[in-house]
C-alpha positions as CSV (number, residue, x, y, z in Angstrom):
1,X,166.0,-159.5,-72.1
2,X,163.1,-157.3,-71.1
3,X,163.1,-153.5,-71.5
4,X,160.8,-151.2,-69.6
5,X,159.5,-147.9,-70.7
6,X,158.4,-146.1,-67.6
7,X,157.0,-142.8,-66.4
8,X,157.7,-141.4,-63.0
9,X,155.8,-138.5,-61.4
10,X,157.5,-136.2,-59.0
11,X,155.5,-135.7,-55.8
12,X,157.5,-132.5,-55.2
13,X,156.5,-130.6,-58.5
14,X,154.2,-133.1,-60.3
15,X,156.4,-133.1,-63.3
16,X,156.9,-136.4,-65.3
17,X,160.1,-138.2,-66.2
18,X,160.1,-140.8,-69.1
19,X,162.8,-143.4,-69.4
20,X,163.9,-146.9,-70.4
21,X,165.7,-149.5,-68.3
22,X,166.2,-153.3,-68.2
23,X,166.0,-153.3,-64.4
24,X,163.0,-151.3,-63.3
25,X,163.3,-151.8,-59.5
26,X,167.0,-150.8,-59.5
27,X,166.3,-147.7,-61.7
28,X,163.5,-146.6,-59.4
29,X,165.9,-146.8,-56.5
30,X,168.5,-144.8,-58.4
31,X,166.0,-142.1,-59.1
32,X,164.8,-141.8,-55.5
33,X,168.3,-142.0,-54.0
34,X,169.4,-139.0,-56.1
35,X,171.8,-140.8,-58.3
36,X,170.1,-139.7,-61.5
37,X,171.1,-136.1,-62.3
38,X,167.8,-135.1,-64.1
39,X,165.6,-136.2,-61.2
40,X,167.7,-135.7,-58.1
41,X,166.1,-132.4,-57.1
42,X,162.5,-133.7,-57.8
43,X,162.3,-136.5,-55.2
44,X,160.3,-138.3,-54.2
45,X,159.2,-140.0,-57.4
46,X,156.5,-142.6,-58.0
47,X,156.0,-145.0,-60.8
48,X,152.8,-144.1,-62.7
49,X,153.1,-146.1,-65.9
50,X,155.2,-148.9,-67.4
51,X,155.2,-151.1,-70.5
52,X,157.5,-154.1,-71.2
53,X,159.2,-154.7,-74.5
54,X,161.4,-157.5,-75.7
55,X,163.8,-155.3,-77.7
56,X,165.6,-152.1,-76.9
57,X,164.6,-150.8,-80.3
58,X,160.8,-151.2,-79.6
59,X,161.3,-149.5,-76.2
60,X,163.1,-146.6,-77.7
61,X,160.3,-146.1,-80.3
62,X,157.7,-146.0,-77.5
63,X,159.8,-143.6,-75.4
64,X,160.1,-141.3,-78.5
65,X,156.3,-141.6,-79.0
66,X,155.6,-140.5,-75.5
67,X,158.0,-137.6,-75.6
68,X,157.3,-136.3,-79.1
69,X,153.8,-136.9,-80.2
70,X,150.4,-135.3,-79.4
71,X,149.0,-138.7,-78.4
72,X,151.9,-139.1,-76.0
73,X,151.2,-135.7,-74.6
74,X,147.6,-136.6,-73.9
75,X,148.7,-139.6,-71.9
76,X,151.2,-137.4,-70.0
77,X,148.4,-134.9,-69.2
78,X,146.1,-137.6,-67.9
79,X,148.9,-138.9,-65.7
80,X,149.6,-135.4,-64.2
81,X,145.9,-134.9,-63.5
82,X,145.6,-138.4,-62.0
83,X,142.8,-139.5,-64.4
84,X,144.8,-142.4,-66.0
85,X,144.5,-146.0,-64.8
86,X,147.8,-147.6,-63.8
87,X,147.1,-150.5,-66.2
88,X,148.9,-150.0,-69.5
89,X,146.6,-149.5,-72.4
90,X,147.6,-150.0,-76.1
91,X,148.2,-146.7,-77.8
92,X,149.6,-146.7,-81.3
93,X,152.9,-148.3,-82.5
94,X,154.5,-151.4,-81.2
95,X,152.6,-153.8,-79.0
96,X,154.0,-154.3,-75.5
97,X,155.0,-157.7,-74.4
98,X,152.6,-159.5,-72.1
99,X,153.9,-159.5,-68.5
């Protein structure tokens, strides 16, 4: 099974949301339909970053990295400013699976 670490950007307030899912398309639809409590008042949301992992453990490590480290904060800042390419780039830690 594949696991996606994804970052959404709110077009309403420009804030970011980081999450994990095994069905990215369905999860995006849930976020934009208001099903997800933490983002229902921040719609519309767009996908600005994603990486694919083969295990949930690897995906959780990456999610933690993005939420809790200075390097993850730098990526988030670039995404908010719109200066980051949508192509995933290797940071530190686990390597993402090839798509």
